[in-house]
N, CA, C, O and the ligand as a Tripos MOL2 file, in Angstrom:
@<TRIPOS>MOLECULE
protein
  293   291    74     0     0
PROTEIN
NO_CHARGES

@<TRIPOS>ATOM
      1 N          83.6220    9.8350  166.6860 N.3       1 MET1
      2 CA         84.7470    9.1530  166.0820 C.3       1 MET1
      3 C          85.9700    9.2760  166.9690 C.2       1 MET1
      4 O          86.2640   10.3510  167.4920 O.2       1 MET1
      5 N          86.6970    8.1460  167.1400 N.am      2 SER2
      6 CA         87.9980    8.3500  167.7750 C.3       2 SER2
      7 C          89.0080    8.9780  166.8660 C.2       2 SER2
      8 O          88.7980    9.1310  165.6630 O.2       2 SER2
      9 N          90.1630    9.3540  167.5030 N.am      3 ALA3
     10 CA         91.2790    9.9840  166.7720 C.3       3 ALA3
     11 C          91.6990    9.0290  165.6650 C.2       3 ALA3
     12 O          91.8780    9.3910  164.5020 O.2       3 ALA3
     13 N          91.8420    7.7880  166.1050 N.am      4 LYS4
     14 CA         92.2380    6.6830  165.1240 C.3       4 LYS4
     15 C          91.4280    6.6190  163.9230 C.2       4 LYS4
     16 O          91.9220    6.5230  162.7990 O.2       4 LYS4
     17 N          90.0980    6.6760  164.1770 N.am      5 HIS5
     18 CA         89.1920    6.5290  163.0490 C.3       5 HIS5
     19 C          89.1280    7.7560  162.1890 C.2       5 HIS5
     20 O          88.9100    7.6490  160.9820 O.2       5 HIS5
     21 N          89.3210    8.9810  162.7990 N.am      6 LEU6
     22 CA         89.3770   10.1650  162.0160 C.3       6 LEU6
     23 C          90.5790   10.1610  161.0520 C.2       6 LEU6
     24 O          90.4670   10.5360  159.8850 O.2       6 LEU6
     25 N          91.7300    9.7240  161.5870 N.am      7 LEU7
     26 CA         92.9840    9.6830  160.7740 C.3       7 LEU7
     27 C          92.9010    8.6910  159.6830 C.2       7 LEU7
     28 O          93.4120    8.8960  158.5830 O.2       7 LEU7
     29 N          92.2260    7.5630  160.0030 N.am      8 GLN8
     30 CA         91.9590    6.5250  158.9140 C.3       8 GLN8
     31 C          91.1560    7.0470  157.7990 C.2       8 GLN8
     32 O          91.3940    6.7320  156.6340 O.2       8 GLN8
     33 N          90.1280    7.9070  158.1710 N.am      9 LYS9
     34 CA         89.1020    8.3620  157.1270 C.3       9 LYS9
     35 C          89.9910    9.3520  156.3110 C.2       9 LYS9
     36 O          89.8630    9.3250  155.0870 O.2       9 LYS9
     37 N          90.8940   10.2350  156.8790 N.am     10 VAL10
     38 CA         91.5410   11.1460  156.0430 C.3      10 VAL10
     39 C          92.5780   10.4780  155.1100 C.2      10 VAL10
     40 O          92.7830   10.8340  153.9490 O.2      10 VAL10
     41 N          93.2000    9.4830  155.7430 N.am     11 ALA11
     42 CA         94.2200    8.6590  155.0510 C.3      11 ALA11
     43 C          93.5280    8.0410  153.6990 C.2      11 ALA11
     44 O          94.0260    8.1330  152.5770 O.2      11 ALA11
     45 N          92.4320    7.4690  153.9730 N.am     12 ALA12
     46 CA         91.7280    6.7470  152.8900 C.3      12 ALA12
     47 C          91.3340    7.7230  151.8270 C.2      12 ALA12
     48 O          91.5090    7.4790  150.6330 O.2      12 ALA12
     49 N          90.7650    8.9060  152.3000 N.am     13 ASP13
     50 CA         90.3870    9.9390  151.4370 C.3      13 ASP13
     51 C          91.5050   10.4590  150.5830 C.2      13 ASP13
     52 O          91.2850   10.8160  149.4250 O.2      13 ASP13
     53 N          92.6810   10.5100  151.1150 N.am     14 GLY14
     54 CA         93.8630   10.9850  150.3770 C.3      14 GLY14
     55 C          94.5890    9.9530  149.5130 C.2      14 GLY14
     56 O          95.5770   10.2390  148.8360 O.2      14 GLY14
     57 N          94.0350    8.7270  149.5770 N.am     15 GLY15
     58 CA         94.6210    7.6060  148.7610 C.3      15 GLY15
     59 C          95.8690    7.0290  149.4800 C.2      15 GLY15
     60 O          96.6870    6.3870  148.8210 O.2      15 GLY15
     61 N          96.0360    7.2270  150.7580 N.am     16 PHE16
     62 CA         97.2390    6.5440  151.4680 C.3      16 PHE16
     63 C          96.7630    5.1230  152.0400 C.2      16 PHE16
     64 O          95.6260    4.8890  152.4490 O.2      16 PHE16
     65 N          97.7830    4.2560  151.9990 N.am     17 ALA17
     66 CA         97.4820    2.9450  152.4380 C.3      17 ALA17
     67 C          97.3010    2.9430  153.9470 C.2      17 ALA17
     68 O          96.4170    2.2370  154.4330 O.2      17 ALA17
     69 N          98.0590    3.6680  154.6950 N.am     18 THR18
     70 CA         98.1080    3.6500  156.1450 C.3      18 THR18
     71 C          98.0020    5.1540  156.7170 C.2      18 THR18
     72 O          98.2930    6.1370  156.0360 O.2      18 THR18
     73 N          97.6050    5.2070  157.8890 N.am     19 THR19
     74 CA         97.6880    6.4880  158.5390 C.3      19 THR19
     75 C          99.1580    7.0120  158.7230 C.2      19 THR19
     76 O          99.3900    8.2160  158.6150 O.2      19 THR19
     77 N         100.0610    6.1850  158.9750 N.am     20 MET20
     78 CA        101.5280    6.5320  159.2780 C.3      20 MET20
     79 C         102.0370    7.0010  157.8910 C.2      20 MET20
     80 O         102.8090    7.9590  157.8530 O.2      20 MET20
     81 N         101.6420    6.3720  156.7280 N.am     21 GLU21
     82 CA        102.2000    6.8410  155.5060 C.3      21 GLU21
     83 C         101.6050    8.3350  155.2590 C.2      21 GLU21
     84 O         102.3170    9.1960  154.7420 O.2      21 GLU21
     85 N         100.4070    8.5720  155.6110 N.am     22 MET22
     86 CA         99.8430    9.9100  155.4000 C.3      22 MET22
     87 C         100.6640   10.9170  156.3290 C.2      22 MET22
     88 O         101.0950   11.9770  155.8770 O.2      22 MET22
     89 N         100.8410   10.5520  157.5570 N.am     23 LEU23
     90 CA        101.6050   11.4470  158.4660 C.3      23 LEU23
     91 C         102.8900   11.7680  158.0330 C.2      23 LEU23
     92 O         103.2670   12.9390  158.0750 O.2      23 LEU23
     93 N         103.6810   10.7880  157.5810 N.am     24 GLU24
     94 CA        105.0100   11.0050  157.0320 C.3      24 GLU24
     95 C         104.9350   11.9080  155.9130 C.2      24 GLU24
     96 O         105.7470   12.8290  155.8180 O.2      24 GLU24
     97 N         103.9780   11.7130  155.0090 N.am     25 HIS25
     98 CA        103.9060   12.5340  153.7950 C.3      25 HIS25
     99 C         103.7140   14.0190  154.1580 C.2      25 HIS25
    100 O         104.2760   14.9040  153.5130 O.2      25 HIS25
    101 N         102.9380   14.2620  155.1670 N.am     26 TYR26
    102 CA        102.4760   15.6800  155.5030 C.3      26 TYR26
    103 C         103.3450   16.2870  156.6520 C.2      26 TYR26
    104 O         103.1640   17.4470  157.0220 O.2      26 TYR26
    105 N         104.2810   15.4850  157.2010 N.am     27 ALA27
    106 CA        105.0450   15.8620  158.4110 C.3      27 ALA27
    107 C         105.8040   17.2080  158.1380 C.2      27 ALA27
    108 O         105.9170   18.0380  159.0400 O.2      27 ALA27
    109 N         106.3180   17.4150  156.9000 N.am     28 ILE28
    110 CA        107.0910   18.5780  156.6120 C.3      28 ILE28
    111 C         106.3040   19.5860  155.6650 C.2      28 ILE28
    112 O         106.9000   20.5010  155.0980 O.2      28 ILE28
    113 N         105.0470   19.3930  155.5320 N.am     29 ASP29
    114 CA        104.3800   20.3300  154.5870 C.3      29 ASP29
    115 C         103.9420   21.5450  155.3470 C.2      29 ASP29
    116 O         103.8630   21.5470  156.5750 O.2      29 ASP29
    117 N         103.6420   22.6450  154.5460 N.am     30 SER30
    118 CA        103.0870   23.8760  155.2310 C.3      30 SER30
    119 C         101.5650   23.8930  155.3070 C.2      30 SER30
    120 O         100.9650   24.5920  156.1230 O.2      30 SER30
    121 N         100.9520   23.0810  154.4050 N.am     31 VAL31
    122 CA         99.5760   22.8340  154.6420 C.3      31 VAL31
    123 C          99.2340   21.3660  154.6780 C.2      31 VAL31
    124 O          99.8740   20.6100  153.9470 O.2      31 VAL31
    125 N          98.2720   20.8850  155.4710 N.am     32 VAL32
    126 CA         98.0390   19.5950  155.6540 C.3      32 VAL32
    127 C          96.4850   19.3890  155.6280 C.2      32 VAL32
    128 O          95.7640   20.3760  155.7770 O.2      32 VAL32
    129 N          95.9510   18.1610  155.4470 N.am     33 PRO33
    130 CA         94.5420   17.9360  155.5450 C.3      33 PRO33
    131 C          94.0760   17.9350  156.9650 C.2      33 PRO33
    132 O          94.8210   17.5510  157.8670 O.2      33 PRO33
    133 N          92.7230   18.4050  157.2090 N.am     34 GLY34
    134 CA         92.1110   18.4260  158.4890 C.3      34 GLY34
    135 C          90.8450   17.6310  158.3960 C.2      34 GLY34
    136 O          90.3590   17.3380  157.3040 O.2      34 GLY34
    137 N          90.2940   17.2710  159.5730 N.am     35 ILE35
    138 CA         88.9710   16.6870  159.5000 C.3      35 ILE35
    139 C          88.1480   17.2060  160.7430 C.2      35 ILE35
    140 O          88.7070   17.4140  161.8190 O.2      35 ILE35
    141 N          86.8850   17.3920  160.5630 N.am     36 CYS36
    142 CA         86.0280   17.9110  161.5680 C.3      36 CYS36
    143 C          85.7710   16.7910  162.5940 C.2      36 CYS36
    144 O          85.4190   15.6740  162.2130 O.2      36 CYS36
    145 N          85.9480   17.0920  163.9110 N.am     37 ILE37
    146 CA         85.6770   15.9790  164.8640 C.3      37 ILE37
    147 C          84.2990   15.8060  165.1930 C.2      37 ILE37
    148 O          83.9620   14.8400  165.8770 O.2      37 ILE37
    149 N          83.4050   16.6980  164.7490 N.am     38 ILE38
    150 CA         82.0140   16.4970  164.9020 C.3      38 ILE38
    151 C          81.3260   15.7000  163.8250 C.2      38 ILE38
    152 O          80.5910   14.7670  164.1460 O.2      38 ILE38
    153 N          81.5300   16.0270  162.5390 N.am     39 CYS39
    154 CA         80.7980   15.4590  161.4910 C.3      39 CYS39
    155 C          81.6740   14.6030  160.5460 C.2      39 CYS39
    156 O          81.1810   13.8370  159.7180 O.2      39 CYS39
    157 N          82.9440   14.7710  160.7110 N.am     40 GLY40
    158 CA         83.9510   13.9550  159.8300 C.3      40 GLY40
    159 C          84.1770   14.5470  158.5010 C.2      40 GLY40
    160 O          84.7190   13.8810  157.6190 O.2      40 GLY40
    161 N          83.7720   15.8340  158.2940 N.am     41 GLY41
    162 CA         83.9820   16.5110  157.0410 C.3      41 GLY41
    163 C          85.4370   16.8450  156.7790 C.2      41 GLY41
    164 O          86.0570   17.4130  157.6780 O.2      41 GLY41
    165 N          86.0280   16.5600  155.6760 N.am     42 ILE42
    166 CA         87.3760   16.7320  155.4170 C.3      42 ILE42
    167 C          87.7830   18.1290  154.7140 C.2      42 ILE42
    168 O          87.2360   18.5350  153.6880 O.2      42 ILE42
    169 N          88.7540   18.7740  155.3580 N.am     43 ASP43
    170 CA         89.2790   19.9800  154.6800 C.3      43 ASP43
    171 C          90.6650   19.6650  154.0540 C.2      43 ASP43
    172 O          91.5560   19.2220  154.7790 O.2      43 ASP43
    173 N          90.8610   19.8660  152.8100 N.am     44 ASP44
    174 CA         92.1230   19.3890  152.1870 C.3      44 ASP44
    175 C          93.3380   20.1670  152.6260 C.2      44 ASP44
    176 O          94.4250   19.5950  152.6970 O.2      44 ASP44
    177 N          93.2010   21.4700  152.9320 N.am     45 SER45
    178 CA         94.4320   22.2560  153.2410 C.3      45 SER45
    179 C          94.2040   23.2590  154.3710 C.2      45 SER45
    180 O          93.5370   24.2790  154.1930 O.2      45 SER45
    181 N          94.8010   22.9300  155.5920 N.am     46 ILE46
    182 CA         94.7230   23.8690  156.6040 C.3      46 ILE46
    183 C          96.0910   23.9560  157.2260 C.2      46 ILE46
    184 O          96.9590   23.1560  156.8750 O.2      46 ILE46
    185 N          96.3260   24.8580  158.1050 N.am     47 GLU47
    186 CA         97.7530   24.9920  158.6580 C.3      47 GLU47
    187 C          97.9710   23.7610  159.6050 C.2      47 GLU47
    188 O          97.0440   23.2360  160.2210 O.2      47 GLU47
    189 N          99.2390   23.3570  159.6670 N.am     48 PRO48
    190 CA         99.5710   22.1200  160.3430 C.3      48 PRO48
    191 C          99.2520   22.1000  161.9220 C.2      48 PRO48
    192 O          99.0610   21.0450  162.5260 O.2      48 PRO48
    193 N          99.2150   23.2850  162.4920 N.am     49 ASP49
    194 CA         99.0520   23.4050  163.9550 C.3      49 ASP49
    195 C          97.5530   23.8820  164.2300 C.2      49 ASP49
    196 O          97.2380   24.2650  165.3570 O.2      49 ASP49
    197 N          96.6340   23.8510  163.1780 N.am     50 ARG50
    198 CA         95.3070   24.4190  163.2590 C.3      50 ARG50
    199 C          94.4490   23.3480  164.0520 C.2      50 ARG50
    200 O          94.5360   22.1420  163.8230 O.2      50 ARG50
    201 N          93.6230   23.8970  164.9940 N.am     51 GLU51
    202 CA         92.7000   22.9740  165.5970 C.3      51 GLU51
    203 C          91.2060   23.5800  165.7900 C.2      51 GLU51
    204 O          90.3270   23.0890  166.4980 O.2      51 GLU51
    205 N          91.1190   24.6750  165.0570 N.am     52 ASP52
    206 CA         89.7220   25.3480  165.1450 C.3      52 ASP52
    207 C          89.2140   25.9220  163.9260 C.2      52 ASP52
    208 O          88.5080   26.9300  163.9470 O.2      52 ASP52
    209 N          89.5820   25.2530  162.7280 N.am     53 ALA53
    210 CA         89.2130   25.6870  161.4140 C.3      53 ALA53
    211 C          87.7710   25.3940  161.2820 C.2      53 ALA53
    212 O          87.2330   24.4630  161.8820 O.2      53 ALA53
    213 N          87.0700   26.3130  160.3810 N.am     54 CYS54
    214 CA         85.6010   26.1730  160.2180 C.3      54 CYS54
    215 C          85.4350   25.0120  159.3170 C.2      54 CYS54
    216 O          86.1790   24.7990  158.3600 O.2      54 CYS54
    217 N          84.3610   24.2150  159.6790 N.am     55 CYS55
    218 CA         83.8670   23.0560  158.8980 C.3      55 CYS55
    219 C          82.9480   23.4440  157.8030 C.2      55 CYS55
    220 O          81.9570   24.1040  158.1160 O.2      55 CYS55
    221 N          83.1380   23.1270  156.5690 N.am     56 ASP56
    222 CA         82.2340   23.3460  155.4740 C.3      56 ASP56
    223 C          80.9180   22.6420  155.5610 C.2      56 ASP56
    224 O          79.8910   23.0950  155.0550 O.2      56 ASP56
    225 N          80.9930   21.4460  156.2620 N.am     57 GLU57
    226 CA         79.8240   20.5860  156.3660 C.3      57 GLU57
    227 C          78.8510   21.0440  157.4200 C.2      57 GLU57
    228 O          77.6570   21.2140  157.1750 O.2      57 GLU57
    229 N          79.3770   21.2310  158.5550 N.am     58 CYS58
    230 CA         78.4430   21.4540  159.7410 C.3      58 CYS58
    231 C          78.6040   22.9190  160.2590 C.2      58 CYS58
    232 O          77.8010   23.3210  161.1020 O.2      58 CYS58
    233 N          79.5600   23.7100  159.8200 N.am     59 GLY59
    234 CA         79.6180   25.1390  160.1140 C.3      59 GLY59
    235 C          80.2380   25.4680  161.4830 C.2      59 GLY59
    236 O          80.2530   26.6360  161.8730 O.2      59 GLY59
    237 N          80.7320   24.5050  162.1950 N.am     60 THR60
    238 CA         81.3330   24.7320  163.4930 C.3      60 THR60
    239 C          82.9030   24.7580  163.3380 C.2      60 THR60
    240 O          83.4870   24.1680  162.4300 O.2      60 THR60
    241 N          83.5210   25.5000  164.3120 N.am     61 ASP61
    242 CA         85.0240   25.6120  164.1640 C.3      61 ASP61
    243 C          85.6960   24.4000  164.9250 C.2      61 ASP61
    244 O          86.3380   24.5360  165.9660 O.2      61 ASP61
    245 N          85.4900   23.3100  164.3390 N.am     62 THR62
    246 CA         86.0010   22.0280  164.9240 C.3      62 THR62
    247 C          86.8030   21.2140  163.9890 C.2      62 THR62
    248 O          86.9060   20.0030  164.1850 O.2      62 THR62
    249 N          87.3650   21.7740  163.0110 N.am     63 VAL63
    250 CA         88.2730   21.0870  162.1320 C.3      63 VAL63
    251 C          89.6750   21.0880  162.5540 C.2      63 VAL63
    252 O          90.2860   22.1570  162.5720 O.2      63 VAL63
    253 N          90.2560   19.9700  162.9020 N.am     64 LYS64
    254 CA         91.6830   19.9550  163.3960 C.3      64 LYS64
    255 C          92.5630   19.3020  162.3570 C.2      64 LYS64
    256 O          92.0980   18.4150  161.6410 O.2      64 LYS64
    257 N          93.9070   19.7350  162.2370 N.am     65 SER65
    258 CA         94.7410   19.1120  161.3050 C.3      65 SER65
    259 C          95.1020   17.6710  161.7140 C.2      65 SER65
    260 O          95.0410   17.2950  162.8840 O.2      65 SER65
    261 N          95.4520   16.9460  160.7680 N.am     66 VAL66
    262 CA         95.7850   15.5310  161.0760 C.3      66 VAL66
    263 C          96.8830   15.4550  161.9090 C.2      66 VAL66
    264 O          96.9520   14.5000  162.6820 O.2      66 VAL66
    265 N          97.8600   16.3910  161.8890 N.am     67 LEU67
    266 CA         99.0390   16.3000  162.8150 C.3      67 LEU67
    267 C          98.6580   16.6480  164.1960 C.2      67 LEU67
    268 O          99.2790   16.1390  165.1280 O.2      67 LEU67
    269 N          97.6620   17.4960  164.4130 N.am     68 VAL68
    270 CA         97.1140   17.8340  165.6760 C.3      68 VAL68
    271 C          96.4490   16.5830  166.2900 C.2      68 VAL68
    272 O          96.7200   16.2140  167.4320 O.2      68 VAL68
    273 N          95.5740   15.9480  165.4950 N.am     69 ILE69
    274 CA         94.8450   14.8120  165.9100 C.3      69 ILE69
    275 C          95.7900   13.6760  166.2730 C.2      69 ILE69
    276 O          95.5290   12.9170  167.2070 O.2      69 ILE69
    277 N          96.9000   13.5580  165.5260 N.am     70 ALA70
    278 CA         97.8180   12.4540  165.7630 C.3      70 ALA70
    279 C          98.6460   12.6690  167.0150 C.2      70 ALA70
    280 O          99.2370   11.7680  167.6110 O.2      70 ALA70
    281 N          98.6310   14.0490  167.3830 N.am     71 GLY71
    282 CA         99.5840   14.3490  168.5370 C.3      71 GLY71
    283 C         100.9500   14.5700  168.0950 C.2      71 GLY71
    284 O         101.8350   14.5970  168.9510 O.2      71 GLY71
    285 N         101.2520   14.7420  166.7890 N.am     72 VAL72
    286 CA        102.5720   15.1310  166.3300 C.3      72 VAL72
    287 C         102.9860   16.4990  166.6930 C.2      72 VAL72
    288 O         104.1620   16.7600  166.9470 O.2      72 VAL72
    289 N         101.9500   17.4630  166.7260 N.am     73 ILE73
    290 CA        102.1950   18.8070  167.1220 C.3      73 ILE73
    291 C         101.6710   19.0700  168.5730 C.2      73 ILE73
    292 O         101.7980   20.1840  169.0820 O.2      73 ILE73
    293 ZN         81.7170   19.3200  160.6590 Zn       74 ZN74
@<TRIPOS>BOND
     1     1     2 1
     2     2     3 1
     3     3     4 2
     4     3     5 am
     5     5     6 1
     6     6     7 1
     7     7     8 2
     8     7     9 am
     9     9    10 1
    10    10    11 1
    11    11    12 2
    12    11    13 am
    13    13    14 1
    14    14    15 1
    15    15    16 2
    16    15    17 am
    17    17    18 1
    18    18    19 1
    19    19    20 2
    20    19    21 am
    21    21    22 1
    22    22    23 1
    23    23    24 2
    24    23    25 am
    25    25    26 1
    26    26    27 1
    27    27    28 2
    28    27    29 am
    29    29    30 1
    30    30    31 1
    31    31    32 2
    32    31    33 am
    33    33    34 1
    34    34    35 1
    35    35    36 2
    36    35    37 am
    37    37    38 1
    38    38    39 1
    39    39    40 2
    40    39    41 am
    41    41    42 1
    42    42    43 1
    43    43    44 2
    44    43    45 am
    45    45    46 1
    46    46    47 1
    47    47    48 2
    48    47    49 am
    49    49    50 1
    50    50    51 1
    51    51    52 2
    52    51    53 am
    53    53    54 1
    54    54    55 1
    55    55    56 2
    56    55    57 am
    57    57    58 1
    58    58    59 1
    59    59    60 2
    60    59    61 am
    61    61    62 1
    62    62    63 1
    63    63    64 2
    64    63    65 am
    65    65    66 1
    66    66    67 1
    67    67    68 2
    68    67    69 am
    69    69    70 1
    70    70    71 1
    71    71    72 2
    72    71    73 am
    73    73    74 1
    74    74    75 1
    75    75    76 2
    76    75    77 am
    77    77    78 1
    78    78    79 1
    79    79    80 2
    80    79    81 am
    81    81    82 1
    82    82    83 1
    83    83    84 2
    84    83    85 am
    85    85    86 1
    86    86    87 1
    87    87    88 2
    88    87    89 am
    89    89    90 1
    90    90    91 1
    91    91    92 2
    92    91    93 am
    93    93    94 1
    94    94    95 1
    95    95    96 2
    96    95    97 am
    97    97    98 1
    98    98    99 1
    99    99   100 2
   100    99   101 am
   101   101   102 1
   102   102   103 1
   103   103   104 2
   104   103   105 am
   105   105   106 1
   106   106   107 1
   107   107   108 2
   108   107   109 am
   109   109   110 1
   110   110   111 1
   111   111   112 2
   112   111   113 am
   113   113   114 1
   114   114   115 1
   115   115   116 2
   116   115   117 am
   117   117   118 1
   118   118   119 1
   119   119   120 2
   120   119   121 am
   121   121   122 1
   122   122   123 1
   123   123   124 2
   124   123   125 am
   125   125   126 1
   126   126   127 1
   127   127   128 2
   128   127   129 am
   129   129   130 1
   130   130   131 1
   131   131   132 2
   132   131   133 am
   133   133   134 1
   134   134   135 1
   135   135   136 2
   136   135   137 am
   137   137   138 1
   138   138   139 1
   139   139   140 2
   140   139   141 am
   141   141   142 1
   142   142   143 1
   143   143   144 2
   144   143   145 am
   145   145   146 1
   146   146   147 1
   147   147   148 2
   148   147   149 am
   149   149   150 1
   150   150   151 1
   151   151   152 2
   152   151   153 am
   153   153   154 1
   154   154   155 1
   155   155   156 2
   156   155   157 am
   157   157   158 1
   158   158   159 1
   159   159   160 2
   160   159   161 am
   161   161   162 1
   162   162   163 1
   163   163   164 2
   164   163   165 am
   165   165   166 1
   166   166   167 1
   167   167   168 2
   168   167   169 am
   169   169   170 1
   170   170   171 1
   171   171   172 2
   172   171   173 am
   173   173   174 1
   174   174   175 1
   175   175   176 2
   176   175   177 am
   177   177   178 1
   178   178   179 1
   179   179   180 2
   180   179   181 am
   181   181   182 1
   182   182   183 1
   183   183   184 2
   184   183   185 am
   185   185   186 1
   186   186   187 1
   187   187   188 2
   188   187   189 am
   189   189   190 1
   190   190   191 1
   191   191   192 2
   192   191   193 am
   193   193   194 1
   194   194   195 1
   195   195   196 2
   196   195   197 am
   197   197   198 1
   198   198   199 1
   199   199   200 2
   200   199   201 am
   201   201   202 1
   202   202   203 1
   203   203   204 2
   204   203   205 am
   205   205   206 1
   206   206   207 1
   207   207   208 2
   208   207   209 am
   209   209   210 1
   210   210   211 1
   211   211   212 2
   212   211   213 am
   213   213   214 1
   214   214   215 1
   215   215   216 2
   216   215   217 am
   217   217   218 1
   218   218   219 1
   219   219   220 2
   220   219   221 am
   221   221   222 1
   222   222   223 1
   223   223   224 2
   224   223   225 am
   225   225   226 1
   226   226   227 1
   227   227   228 2
   228   227   229 am
   229   229   230 1
   230   230   231 1
   231   231   232 2
   232   231   233 am
   233   233   234 1
   234   234   235 1
   235   235   236 2
   236   235   237 am
   237   237   238 1
   238   238   239 1
   239   239   240 2
   240   239   241 am
   241   241   242 1
   242   242   243 1
   243   243   244 2
   244   243   245 am
   245   245   246 1
   246   246   247 1
   247   247   248 2
   248   247   249 am
   249   249   250 1
   250   250   251 1
   251   251   252 2
   252   251   253 am
   253   253   254 1
   254   254   255 1
   255   255   256 2
   256   255   257 am
   257   257   258 1
   258   258   259 1
   259   259   260 2
   260   259   261 am
   261   261   262 1
   262   262   263 1
   263   263   264 2
   264   263   265 am
   265   265   266 1
   266   266   267 1
   267   267   268 2
   268   267   269 am
   269   269   270 1
   270   270   271 1
   271   271   272 2
   272   271   273 am
   273   273   274 1
   274   274   275 1
   275   275   276 2
   276   275   277 am
   277   277   278 1
   278   278   279 1
   279   279   280 2
   280   279   281 am
   281   281   282 1
   282   282   283 1
   283   283   284 2
   284   283   285 am
   285   285   286 1
   286   286   287 1
   287   287   288 2
   288   287   289 am
   289   289   290 1
   290   290   291 1
   291   291   292 2
@<TRIPOS>SUBSTRUCTURE
     1 MET1         2 RESIDUE 1 A MET
     2 SER2         6 RESIDUE 1 A SER
     3 ALA3        10 RESIDUE 1 A ALA
     4 LYS4        14 RESIDUE 1 A LYS
     5 HIS5        18 RESIDUE 1 A HIS
     6 LEU6        22 RESIDUE 1 A LEU
     7 LEU7        26 RESIDUE 1 A LEU
     8 GLN8        30 RESIDUE 1 A GLN
     9 LYS9        34 RESIDUE 1 A LYS
    10 VAL10       38 RESIDUE 1 A VAL
    11 ALA11       42 RESIDUE 1 A ALA
    12 ALA12       46 RESIDUE 1 A ALA
    13 ASP13       50 RESIDUE 1 A ASP
    14 GLY14       54 RESIDUE 1 A GLY
    15 GLY15       58 RESIDUE 1 A GLY
    16 PHE16       62 RESIDUE 1 A PHE
    17 ALA17       66 RESIDUE 1 A ALA
    18 THR18       70 RESIDUE 1 A THR
    19 THR19       74 RESIDUE 1 A THR
    20 MET20       78 RESIDUE 1 A MET
    21 GLU21       82 RESIDUE 1 A GLU
    22 MET22       86 RESIDUE 1 A MET
    23 LEU23       90 RESIDUE 1 A LEU
    24 GLU24       94 RESIDUE 1 A GLU
    25 HIS25       98 RESIDUE 1 A HIS
    26 TYR26      102 RESIDUE 1 A TYR
    27 ALA27      106 RESIDUE 1 A ALA
    28 ILE28      110 RESIDUE 1 A ILE
    29 ASP29      114 RESIDUE 1 A ASP
    30 SER30      118 RESIDUE 1 A SER
    31 VAL31      122 RESIDUE 1 A VAL
    32 VAL32      126 RESIDUE 1 A VAL
    33 PRO33      130 RESIDUE 1 A PRO
    34 GLY34      134 RESIDUE 1 A GLY
    35 ILE35      138 RESIDUE 1 A ILE
    36 CYS36      142 RESIDUE 1 A CYS
    37 ILE37      146 RESIDUE 1 A ILE
    38 ILE38      150 RESIDUE 1 A ILE
    39 CYS39      154 RESIDUE 1 A CYS
    40 GLY40      158 RESIDUE 1 A GLY
    41 GLY41      162 RESIDUE 1 A GLY
    42 ILE42      166 RESIDUE 1 A ILE
    43 ASP43      170 RESIDUE 1 A ASP
    44 ASP44      174 RESIDUE 1 A ASP
    45 SER45      178 RESIDUE 1 A SER
    46 ILE46      182 RESIDUE 1 A ILE
    47 GLU47      186 RESIDUE 1 A GLU
    48 PRO48      190 RESIDUE 1 A PRO
    49 ASP49      194 RESIDUE 1 A ASP
    50 ARG50      198 RESIDUE 1 A ARG
    51 GLU51      202 RESIDUE 1 A GLU
    52 ASP52      206 RESIDUE 1 A ASP
    53 ALA53      210 RESIDUE 1 A ALA
    54 CYS54      214 RESIDUE 1 A CYS
    55 CYS55      218 RESIDUE 1 A CYS
    56 ASP56      222 RESIDUE 1 A ASP
    57 GLU57      226 RESIDUE 1 A GLU
    58 CYS58      230 RESIDUE 1 A CYS
    59 GLY59      234 RESIDUE 1 A GLY
    60 THR60      238 RESIDUE 1 A THR
    61 ASP61      242 RESIDUE 1 A ASP
    62 THR62      246 RESIDUE 1 A THR
    63 VAL63      250 RESIDUE 1 A VAL
    64 LYS64      254 RESIDUE 1 A LYS
    65 SER65      258 RESIDUE 1 A SER
    66 VAL66      262 RESIDUE 1 A VAL
    67 LEU67      266 RESIDUE 1 A LEU
    68 VAL68      270 RESIDUE 1 A VAL
    69 ILE69      274 RESIDUE 1 A ILE
    70 ALA70      278 RESIDUE 1 A ALA
    71 GLY71      282 RESIDUE 1 A GLY
    72 VAL72      286 RESIDUE 1 A VAL
    73 ILE73      290 RESIDUE 1 A ILE
    74 ZN74       293 GROUP 0 **** ****
């Protein structure tokens, strides 16, 4: 999945209309959603600069925060 598709998946899962709306919502939060770049599993709360959180779905350390994927951080 491309970064764009990963972000769209997280935005849809969180009930946001657009990726930008989601990023603006989480831009100043201390925890943000992340998504596994391997399987697409979503983690609801990880550190904003995290890019190696463990995935509950596939068990690898490949969950990145939405801010990292979007290139905000
Ligand atoms: Zn995974």
